[in-house]
C-alpha positions as CSV (number, residue, x, y, z in Angstrom):
1,M,0.0,0.0,0.0
2,S,1.4,3.4,-0.9
3,N,1.7,6.2,1.6
4,A,-0.9,8.1,-0.4
5,T,-3.5,5.4,0.4
6,R,-2.6,4.9,4.0
7,S,-4.3,6.5,6.8
8,T,-3.0,7.2,10.3
9,H,-6.1,5.3,11.5
10,S,-7.1,1.7,11.0
11,I,-10.7,1.3,9.7
12,L,-11.4,-0.2,13.2
13,E,-10.7,3.2,14.7
14,F,-12.9,5.3,12.5
15,M,-15.9,6.5,14.5
16,S,-18.3,6.1,11.6
17,F,-17.2,2.4,11.2
18,R,-17.6,1.8,15.0
19,L,-21.0,3.4,15.1
20,N,-22.1,1.4,12.0
21,R,-20.8,-1.8,13.5
22,L,-22.7,-1.2,16.7
23,C,-25.8,-0.3,14.8
24,E,-25.7,-3.4,12.7
25,M,-25.1,-5.6,15.7
26,T,-28.0,-4.1,17.6
27,K,-30.3,-4.3,14.6
28,N,-29.4,-7.9,13.9
29,S,-30.0,-8.8,17.6
30,A,-33.3,-7.0,17.8
31,S,-34.6,-8.2,14.4
32,G,-33.9,-11.8,15.4
33,F,-35.6,-11.3,18.7
34,Y,-38.7,-9.7,17.2
35,E,-38.9,-12.4,14.5
36,R,-38.8,-15.1,17.1
37,E,-41.2,-13.5,19.6
38,F,-43.7,-11.8,17.2
39,G,-43.0,-13.1,13.7
40,I,-42.0,-9.7,12.4
41,G,-38.6,-8.2,11.4
42,L,-37.2,-4.9,12.6
43,R,-37.8,-3.0,9.4
44,E,-41.4,-4.0,9.3
45,L,-41.8,-3.2,12.9
46,R,-40.3,0.3,12.4
47,V,-42.9,0.9,9.6
48,L,-45.7,0.0,12.0
49,R,-44.3,2.0,14.8
50,F,-44.0,5.1,12.7
51,A,-47.5,4.6,11.3
52,G,-48.7,4.5,14.9
53,L,-46.6,7.6,15.8
54,E,-47.9,9.6,12.9
55,P,-51.3,8.2,11.8
56,G,-52.0,9.1,8.2
57,L,-48.4,9.5,7.3
58,T,-47.5,9.3,3.6
59,L,-45.1,6.9,1.9
60,T,-42.7,9.9,1.3
61,R,-42.8,10.8,5.0
62,L,-42.3,7.2,6.0
63,M,-39.2,6.9,3.7
64,E,-37.7,10.0,5.5
65,L,-38.2,8.3,8.9
66,V,-37.1,4.8,8.1
67,L,-34.2,5.8,5.8
68,L,-35.1,3.2,3.2
69,E,-35.5,3.4,-0.6
70,K,-39.0,3.9,-2.1
71,T,-39.2,0.4,-3.5
72,V,-38.2,-1.3,-0.3
73,T,-40.5,0.9,1.8
74,S,-43.4,0.2,-0.7
75,K,-42.8,-3.5,-0.5
76,L,-42.8,-3.4,3.3
77,V,-46.1,-1.4,3.3
78,T,-47.7,-3.8,0.9
79,A,-46.7,-6.9,2.9
80,L,-47.9,-5.3,6.2
81,A,-51.2,-4.4,4.6
82,K,-51.6,-8.0,3.3
83,R,-51.0,-9.2,6.8
84,G,-53.8,-7.0,8.1
85,L,-51.5,-4.8,10.2
86,L,-51.5,-1.7,8.1
87,R,-54.3,0.1,6.3
88,R,-53.7,2.3,3.2
89,E,-56.2,5.1,2.3
90,V,-56.2,7.4,-0.7
91,G,-55.2,10.9,0.5
92,E,-58.1,13.4,0.8
93,A,-55.9,16.4,-0.1
94,D,-54.0,14.6,-2.9
95,A,-55.5,11.4,-4.4
96,R,-52.0,10.4,-5.7
97,Q,-50.9,9.9,-2.1
98,L,-51.6,7.1,0.2
99,N,-52.0,7.7,3.9
100,L,-51.0,4.9,6.3
101,Y,-52.8,3.8,9.4
102,L,-52.4,0.9,11.8
103,T,-55.3,-1.6,12.0
104,P,-56.4,-2.8,15.4
105,A,-54.2,-5.9,14.9
106,G,-51.3,-3.6,14.1
107,E,-52.0,-1.4,17.1
108,A,-52.0,-4.5,19.4
109,L,-48.7,-5.8,17.9
110,V,-47.0,-2.5,18.3
111,A,-48.1,-2.2,21.9
112,Q,-46.7,-5.7,22.7
113,T,-43.4,-5.0,20.9
114,Y,-42.9,-1.7,22.8
115,Q,-43.3,-3.6,26.1
116,R,-40.6,-6.1,25.1
117,G,-38.5,-3.5,23.4
118,D,-38.2,-1.6,26.7
119,V,-36.7,-4.7,28.2
120,L,-34.2,-5.1,25.3
121,E,-33.3,-1.4,25.6
122,K,-32.7,-1.6,29.3
123,M,-30.6,-4.8,28.9
124,F,-28.5,-3.2,26.1
125,L,-27.9,0.0,28.1
126,S,-27.3,-1.8,31.4
127,V,-23.5,-1.8,31.0
128,L,-23.6,2.1,31.2
129,T,-24.2,4.3,34.2
130,E,-27.2,6.7,34.1
131,A,-24.8,9.5,33.5
132,E,-23.1,7.7,30.6
133,V,-26.6,7.0,29.0
134,K,-27.4,10.8,29.3
135,T,-24.0,11.7,27.8
136,L,-24.4,9.2,25.0
137,D,-27.9,10.5,24.2
138,R,-26.6,14.1,24.1
139,C,-23.7,13.1,21.9
140,I,-26.0,11.3,19.4
141,D,-28.3,14.3,19.3
142,K,-25.3,16.6,18.7
143,L,-23.8,14.5,15.9
144,T,-27.2,14.0,14.3
145,S,-27.9,17.7,14.3
146,A,-24.4,18.5,12.9
147,L,-24.8,16.0,10.0
148,I,-28.3,17.3,9.2
149,A,-26.9,20.8,9.1
150,H,-24.0,19.7,6.9
151,Q,-26.3,17.9,4.5
152,Q,-28.6,20.9,4.3
153,G,-25.7,23.2,3.7
154,S,-24.3,20.9,0.9
155,E,-27.8,20.7,-0.8
156,A,-28.1,24.5,-0.6
157,S,-24.7,25.0,-2.2
158,G,-25.4,22.4,-4.9
159,H,-22.7,19.9,-3.7
């Protein structure tokens, strides 16, 4: 490897890699848990939870929240509707849009998964002190805000 392609850091030291690795590990663990306990994957569950959080949300808004491509999000919505967990309605203001709502079965499933999710979250964070959890939370918020501001600045300048 030439000096031009070497970094002073190993990939294992890059914060973005470490955060992504932690994220993937927690997602895989949670998805396996929810699939075993409730027969639903984490991506599907996130769609349902956001539909419960914002009843009537559009597919566009859902894509912003779950950070998935349109085709993937659309397939998830279709599958959840077929399972009777999600209801799609033509938008009143714009007939080209679909508004998404939980069905009673979807509401019940989301409620059950939140109860179990609280247990998972506590277990995951149990290795940290209360002060460390608060610090981590503040750091995540700060990094997220900085990245959003950077992205908005890049979009505004055309880069």
